[in-house]
C-alpha positions as CSV (number, residue, x, y, z in Angstrom):
1,M,-1.0,0.6,57.5
2,T,-2.3,-2.9,56.6
3,A,-2.5,-4.3,53.0
4,A,-6.3,-4.4,53.3
5,R,-6.3,-0.7,54.2
6,V,-4.0,0.2,51.3
7,E,-6.4,-1.6,49.0
8,A,-9.5,0.2,50.5
9,T,-7.7,3.5,50.1
10,A,-6.9,2.8,46.5
11,L,-10.5,1.9,45.7
12,S,-11.9,4.9,47.4
13,A,-9.7,7.2,45.2
14,L,-11.2,5.7,42.0
15,L,-14.4,7.8,42.2
16,D,-12.4,11.0,42.5
17,N,-10.4,9.9,39.5
18,A,-13.5,9.0,37.6
19,H,-15.0,12.4,38.2
20,R,-11.8,14.0,36.9
21,I,-12.1,12.2,33.6
22,A,-15.9,12.6,33.4
23,P,-15.8,15.3,30.7
24,Q,-14.0,12.8,28.4
25,V,-16.4,10.0,29.3
26,V,-19.4,12.3,28.5
27,A,-17.7,13.4,25.2
28,D,-17.2,9.7,24.2
29,R,-20.8,8.9,25.0
30,R,-22.1,11.8,23.0
31,A,-19.9,11.0,20.0
32,I,-21.2,7.5,19.9
33,H,-24.8,8.6,20.5
34,R,-24.6,11.0,17.6
35,Y,-23.7,8.3,15.2
36,P,-25.4,5.1,16.3
37,E,-24.9,1.8,14.4
38,L,-26.9,-1.3,14.3
39,G,-25.6,-4.8,15.2
40,Y,-22.5,-5.9,13.2
41,Q,-22.4,-2.5,11.6
42,E,-20.5,-0.8,14.4
43,H,-17.5,0.2,12.3
44,R,-17.3,3.9,13.4
45,T,-17.8,3.0,17.1
46,A,-15.2,0.1,16.9
47,A,-12.7,2.5,15.3
48,L,-13.1,5.0,18.2
49,V,-12.7,2.2,20.7
50,A,-9.6,0.7,19.1
51,E,-7.9,4.1,18.7
52,T,-8.6,5.1,22.3
53,L,-7.2,1.8,23.6
54,S,-4.1,2.1,21.4
55,Q,-3.4,5.5,22.8
56,L,-3.5,4.1,26.3
57,G,-0.9,1.5,25.4
58,I,-3.4,-1.4,25.5
59,E,-3.1,-4.3,23.2
60,V,-5.9,-4.2,20.6
61,R,-7.5,-6.9,18.6
62,S,-10.3,-5.8,16.2
63,G,-12.8,-7.7,14.1
64,V,-13.6,-10.1,16.9
65,G,-16.9,-11.8,16.2
66,G,-17.5,-9.4,13.4
67,T,-17.1,-5.9,14.6
68,G,-16.0,-6.5,18.2
69,V,-12.9,-5.1,19.8
70,V,-10.8,-6.7,22.5
71,G,-8.3,-4.8,24.6
72,L,-5.7,-6.5,26.8
73,L,-4.2,-4.6,29.6
74,R,-1.3,-6.5,31.1
75,G,-0.2,-5.8,34.6
76,S,3.4,-5.6,35.9
77,R,3.2,-9.0,37.5
78,P,1.7,-12.4,36.6
79,G,-1.8,-13.3,37.8
80,K,-5.3,-14.0,36.8
81,T,-7.4,-12.4,34.0
82,V,-10.6,-10.5,34.6
83,L,-12.9,-9.5,31.7
84,L,-15.0,-6.3,31.6
85,R,-17.7,-6.1,28.9
86,A,-19.7,-3.4,27.2
87,D,-21.9,-3.6,24.1
88,M,-21.8,-1.1,21.3
89,D,-24.9,-1.6,19.1
90,A,-28.0,0.7,18.7
91,L,-31.6,0.0,17.9
92,P,-33.7,0.7,14.8
93,I,-35.7,3.5,16.4
94,Q,-36.2,7.1,15.2
95,E,-35.0,9.3,18.1
96,E,-37.2,12.2,19.4
97,I,-35.4,15.4,20.4
98,N,-35.8,16.4,24.0
99,A,-34.0,18.6,26.5
100,E,-31.5,15.9,27.4
101,N,-30.3,15.0,23.9
102,A,-30.7,18.1,21.8
103,A,-26.9,18.7,21.7
104,Y,-26.1,15.2,20.4
105,V,-29.2,13.7,18.9
106,S,-28.8,10.9,16.4
107,Q,-27.6,11.9,13.0
108,N,-28.5,8.4,11.5
109,P,-32.2,8.4,10.5
110,G,-34.1,5.5,12.0
111,V,-31.2,4.4,14.3
112,M,-30.8,5.4,18.0
113,H,-29.0,4.4,21.1
114,A,-32.2,3.7,23.0
115,C,-30.7,1.2,25.4
116,G,-27.6,2.9,26.8
117,H,-25.0,1.0,24.9
118,D,-23.3,4.3,24.0
119,A,-22.9,4.9,27.8
120,H,-21.7,1.3,28.4
121,T,-18.9,1.8,25.8
122,A,-18.0,5.2,27.2
123,M,-17.9,3.9,30.7
124,L,-15.6,1.0,29.8
125,L,-13.3,3.3,28.0
126,G,-13.2,5.4,31.1
127,A,-12.4,2.3,33.2
128,A,-9.6,1.5,30.8
129,R,-8.1,4.9,31.4
130,L,-8.2,4.4,35.2
131,L,-6.7,0.9,35.0
132,A,-4.0,1.9,32.4
133,A,-2.8,4.5,34.9
134,R,-2.5,1.7,37.5
135,R,-0.9,-1.0,35.4
136,E,2.2,-1.1,37.6
137,Q,-0.1,-2.1,40.5
138,I,-1.9,-4.8,38.6
139,A,-1.0,-8.5,38.9
140,G,-2.5,-10.3,36.0
141,A,-4.5,-8.8,33.1
142,V,-7.7,-7.0,32.4
143,K,-9.5,-8.0,29.2
144,L,-11.8,-5.3,27.8
145,M,-14.6,-6.7,25.7
146,F,-16.5,-4.3,23.4
147,Q,-19.1,-6.4,21.7
148,P,-21.4,-6.0,18.7
149,A,-25.0,-7.0,18.3
150,E,-26.5,-7.5,21.7
151,E,-29.9,-6.3,20.5
152,N,-32.5,-8.2,18.5
153,G,-31.0,-11.6,19.0
154,G,-27.7,-10.7,17.3
155,A,-25.8,-12.8,19.9
156,G,-22.6,-10.8,19.5
157,A,-21.2,-12.2,22.8
158,K,-21.6,-15.7,21.5
159,R,-19.8,-14.8,18.2
160,M,-16.9,-13.2,20.2
161,I,-16.6,-16.3,22.4
162,E,-16.4,-18.5,19.3
163,D,-13.7,-16.1,18.0
164,G,-11.7,-16.6,21.2
165,V,-12.5,-13.6,23.5
166,L,-12.3,-15.9,26.6
167,D,-8.9,-17.4,25.6
168,G,-5.3,-16.2,25.3
169,P,-5.1,-15.6,28.2
170,A,-8.0,-17.5,29.6
171,V,-10.6,-15.5,31.5
172,D,-11.1,-16.3,35.2
173,A,-13.9,-13.9,35.9
174,A,-16.2,-11.6,34.0
175,F,-18.3,-8.5,34.8
176,G,-20.8,-6.9,32.5
177,V,-22.4,-3.5,32.8
178,H,-25.8,-2.0,31.9
179,V,-27.5,1.3,32.7
180,G,-31.0,1.4,34.2
181,G,-32.8,0.7,37.4
182,P,-32.1,3.1,40.3
183,D,-31.2,6.8,40.4
184,A,-27.8,8.1,39.2
185,G,-25.1,7.4,41.7
186,K,-26.5,4.0,42.7
187,I,-25.2,0.6,41.6
188,A,-27.5,-2.5,41.7
189,L,-26.4,-6.1,42.0
190,R,-28.2,-9.4,42.3
191,A,-26.9,-12.9,43.0
192,G,-28.4,-15.8,41.0
193,P,-30.8,-15.2,38.0
194,N,-30.6,-11.6,36.8
195,N,-32.2,-11.7,33.4
196,G,-34.6,-14.2,31.8
197,S,-33.9,-16.3,28.8
198,S,-35.2,-14.8,25.6
199,D,-36.4,-16.9,22.7
200,R,-38.5,-16.2,19.6
201,F,-41.2,-18.2,17.9
202,I,-43.2,-18.1,14.7
203,I,-46.5,-20.1,14.4
204,T,-48.0,-20.4,11.0
205,V,-51.7,-21.4,11.1
206,R,-53.0,-23.0,7.9
207,G,-56.7,-23.1,7.3
208,R,-58.8,-22.8,4.3
209,G,-59.8,-19.5,2.8
210,G,-63.3,-18.5,1.7
211,H,-65.9,-15.8,1.6
212,A,-66.5,-13.9,4.9
213,S,-70.3,-14.6,4.6
214,R,-69.8,-18.4,4.5
215,P,-67.3,-19.3,7.3
216,D,-68.8,-22.8,7.4
217,R,-67.2,-23.5,4.1
218,A,-63.8,-22.3,5.3
219,V,-61.4,-22.9,8.1
220,D,-60.7,-19.5,9.6
221,P,-57.0,-19.2,10.6
222,V,-57.6,-15.8,12.2
223,V,-60.0,-17.3,14.8
224,V,-57.6,-20.3,15.4
225,G,-54.7,-17.8,15.9
226,A,-56.8,-15.8,18.4
227,Y,-57.5,-18.9,20.4
228,I,-53.8,-19.8,20.3
229,V,-52.8,-16.3,21.6
230,T,-55.3,-16.8,24.6
231,A,-54.4,-20.4,25.3
232,L,-50.6,-19.7,25.4
233,Q,-51.1,-17.4,28.4
234,T,-52.4,-20.3,30.5
235,L,-48.9,-21.9,30.2
236,I,-47.8,-19.1,32.5
237,S,-50.8,-18.9,34.8
238,R,-51.5,-22.6,35.1
239,E,-48.3,-24.5,34.4
240,I,-45.5,-22.4,35.9
241,S,-44.9,-22.3,39.6
242,P,-45.8,-19.0,41.2
243,A,-42.3,-19.0,42.6
244,E,-40.9,-18.9,39.1
245,Q,-41.3,-16.3,36.3
246,G,-42.2,-16.6,32.7
247,V,-43.6,-14.4,29.9
248,I,-45.2,-15.2,26.6
249,T,-45.9,-12.3,24.3
250,V,-47.4,-12.5,20.8
251,G,-46.2,-9.2,19.3
252,S,-47.6,-9.8,15.8
253,L,-50.6,-11.6,14.3
254,T,-50.9,-11.0,10.5
255,A,-53.5,-12.5,8.2
256,G,-55.4,-11.5,5.1
257,T,-55.7,-8.4,3.0
258,I,-59.3,-7.3,2.9
259,F,-62.4,-7.2,5.2
260,N,-64.6,-9.8,3.4
261,V,-62.2,-12.6,2.7
262,I,-61.2,-15.4,5.1
263,P,-57.5,-16.0,4.4
264,D,-55.7,-19.3,4.1
265,T,-53.0,-18.5,6.7
266,A,-52.3,-16.5,9.8
267,V,-48.8,-15.9,11.2
268,L,-48.1,-15.3,14.9
269,K,-44.7,-14.0,16.0
270,G,-43.8,-13.8,19.6
271,T,-41.3,-14.3,22.3
272,F,-41.1,-16.4,25.5
273,R,-39.0,-15.6,28.5
274,A,-38.1,-17.7,31.5
275,S,-36.4,-17.3,34.9
276,S,-34.7,-20.7,34.9
277,P,-33.6,-23.3,32.3
278,E,-36.3,-25.6,33.6
279,V,-39.1,-23.1,32.8
280,R,-37.5,-22.3,29.5
281,D,-37.5,-26.0,28.5
282,H,-41.1,-26.4,29.6
283,L,-42.3,-23.5,27.5
284,R,-40.1,-24.6,24.6
285,A,-41.9,-28.0,24.6
286,R,-45.5,-26.8,25.4
287,I,-45.9,-23.8,23.0
288,P,-45.9,-26.0,19.9
289,E,-48.1,-28.7,21.6
290,V,-50.7,-26.1,22.6
291,A,-50.6,-24.4,19.1
292,Q,-50.9,-27.7,17.2
293,G,-53.5,-29.1,19.5
294,I,-55.8,-26.1,19.2
295,A,-55.3,-25.9,15.5
296,A,-56.1,-29.6,15.1
297,A,-59.3,-29.3,17.2
298,M,-60.4,-26.5,14.9
299,R,-59.6,-28.3,11.6
300,A,-56.4,-26.3,10.9
301,T,-52.7,-27.0,11.2
302,A,-50.0,-25.1,13.0
303,E,-46.3,-25.1,12.2
304,C,-43.8,-23.8,14.8
305,E,-40.3,-22.4,14.1
306,E,-37.3,-20.8,15.9
307,F,-37.5,-22.6,19.2
308,G,-34.6,-22.4,21.6
309,T,-32.4,-20.2,19.4
310,G,-32.2,-17.2,21.7
311,Y,-30.4,-16.1,24.9
312,P,-30.2,-18.3,28.0
313,V,-31.0,-17.2,31.5
314,M,-28.2,-14.9,32.8
315,V,-27.0,-15.9,36.3
316,S,-24.6,-13.9,38.4
317,D,-22.2,-16.0,40.6
318,P,-22.9,-15.3,44.3
319,A,-19.2,-15.1,45.2
320,M,-18.6,-12.7,42.4
321,V,-21.6,-10.6,43.5
322,D,-20.1,-10.5,47.0
323,L,-16.8,-9.4,45.6
324,A,-18.4,-6.7,43.5
325,R,-20.6,-5.5,46.3
326,A,-17.6,-5.1,48.6
327,A,-15.4,-3.4,46.0
328,I,-18.0,-1.0,44.8
329,G,-19.1,-0.3,48.4
330,E,-15.6,0.8,49.3
331,T,-15.5,2.9,46.1
332,L,-18.9,4.6,46.1
333,G,-20.1,4.0,49.7
334,A,-22.0,1.0,50.9
335,A,-25.3,2.9,50.9
336,N,-25.0,3.4,47.1
337,V,-24.9,-0.4,46.4
338,V,-28.5,-1.7,46.2
339,E,-30.3,-4.9,45.3
340,A,-31.2,-5.2,41.6
341,E,-34.6,-6.4,40.6
342,R,-34.8,-9.6,38.5
343,A,-35.6,-8.7,34.9
344,M,-37.1,-10.7,32.1
345,G,-35.3,-8.9,29.3
346,G,-32.8,-11.0,27.3
347,E,-29.1,-10.3,27.7
348,D,-26.4,-12.1,25.8
349,F,-23.8,-11.6,28.5
350,S,-25.5,-14.8,29.7
351,F,-23.3,-16.7,27.2
352,V,-20.2,-15.4,29.0
353,L,-21.5,-16.2,32.5
354,E,-22.3,-19.8,31.3
355,R,-18.6,-20.3,30.9
356,V,-16.9,-18.2,33.6
357,P,-18.0,-17.0,37.0
358,G,-19.0,-13.3,37.1
359,A,-21.7,-10.8,37.8
360,F,-23.8,-8.2,36.0
361,I,-23.5,-4.6,37.2
362,R,-26.5,-2.2,36.8
363,V,-25.6,1.5,36.8
364,G,-28.4,3.7,38.0
365,C,-29.1,6.4,35.4
366,R,-32.4,7.9,36.3
367,N,-32.7,11.6,37.2
368,P,-35.3,11.8,40.0
369,A,-36.1,15.4,38.9
370,W,-37.5,14.2,35.5
371,Q,-41.2,14.7,35.3
372,E,-41.6,12.3,32.4
373,A,-40.3,8.8,32.0
374,R,-37.4,8.1,29.6
375,P,-37.8,4.3,29.2
376,A,-35.3,2.2,27.3
377,H,-36.2,1.0,23.8
378,S,-38.4,4.1,23.3
379,P,-37.7,7.1,21.1
380,R,-37.7,9.2,24.3
381,F,-35.0,7.3,26.1
382,A,-32.5,9.4,28.0
383,L,-30.0,8.9,30.9
384,D,-28.6,11.2,33.5
385,E,-24.9,11.6,32.4
386,A,-24.0,12.3,36.1
387,A,-24.2,8.5,36.4
388,L,-21.3,7.8,34.1
389,P,-18.3,8.3,36.5
390,Y,-20.0,6.0,39.0
391,G,-20.1,3.3,36.3
392,V,-16.5,4.0,35.4
393,A,-15.4,3.6,39.0
394,A,-17.5,0.5,39.6
395,L,-16.0,-1.3,36.7
396,A,-12.4,-0.4,37.6
397,S,-13.0,-1.3,41.3
398,V,-14.2,-4.8,40.6
399,A,-11.3,-5.5,38.3
400,L,-8.8,-4.3,40.8
401,R,-10.4,-6.2,43.7
402,F,-10.5,-9.5,41.8
403,L,-6.9,-9.2,40.7
404,D,-5.7,-8.2,44.1
405,G,-8.1,-10.1,46.3
406,E,-8.3,-13.6,47.7
407,H,-9.6,-15.0,44.4
408,A,-6.3,-14.0,42.8
409,K,-4.1,-15.0,45.6
410,E,-5.3,-18.6,45.5
411,E,-3.0,-19.4,42.6
412,R,-0.1,-17.0,43.1
């Protein structure tokens, strides 16, 4: 039997092993889901992670980047280091009870795992179990990154990088995971840009208040703000190539307190997303120009804040996508590896992929029998837990393939 065939056989066994530990993975996910924690408050979740890794004989470092946890699984022989990442934080949403979550609904009022980070953490713990059982076969090391504060611009990945997650030993490749997309049992990958950049802005329009019956004696910041909202959309429709993608959304426009008073100020809060650094830079420059130009034309002023402080475009390395596609295809079957759609949601794993080659793995979690949508970032979010062992096997397979493939052999 050839070495390649031995490797393929080992990978194909991972899914069976993942199904065997699926009850524990589901239990971990439900325990985390029941007690969700917001960014940089993930103390209970981090303690569960650290305890589990310690029980597996994996080196643990806690308090990385705030509440992050790093596990280091050293193989039996020298080699490269691959990083696997999961995020742990929840969202400030009040969960609705439904048929899927009734047994483990959130016990923390106003906080919910509405984006699947509980599943990400549970799947990475499951992958740690599979890899720890194979440490004698591993040349090199697997670094397990459990990060805080991915949501709401918390940039937990950036904080962990600043705290050394990519060092000691240095990381050679990195793979992140997220539920969503296709049906349970499918894994989606995409080379190149996966997620858009994500930045916030605040525009404060200053006019001159007055009586609602005499707008000629005032400078109405509400009308100016409305024109700005409309004009910003032309940056996407008229200044961005149709081959690129961009989004500008004003999610809040607040002004005044009563129906018959023109206020002095109006405040617009929004976000802009881009499919490339070039589009991001263009929008970063033009949003203030448009806002200030319209305001000046209408006798007001506009001040712009918080530009370029968000997440960069997340780009998966084509070679790492090819590696992941091959490894996961041997593990789950090639038909279960599909092309991921390009998304415009922000993802702070982008900070990791700016520094080391890697790829983002999307684990399908949709149950096709559901009659009602269970969208992320909603109080009705749910996932099909049958998806969890597929994510476990996918993570373990890419780590083993990288450490035992041509990428690892280059420097042995």
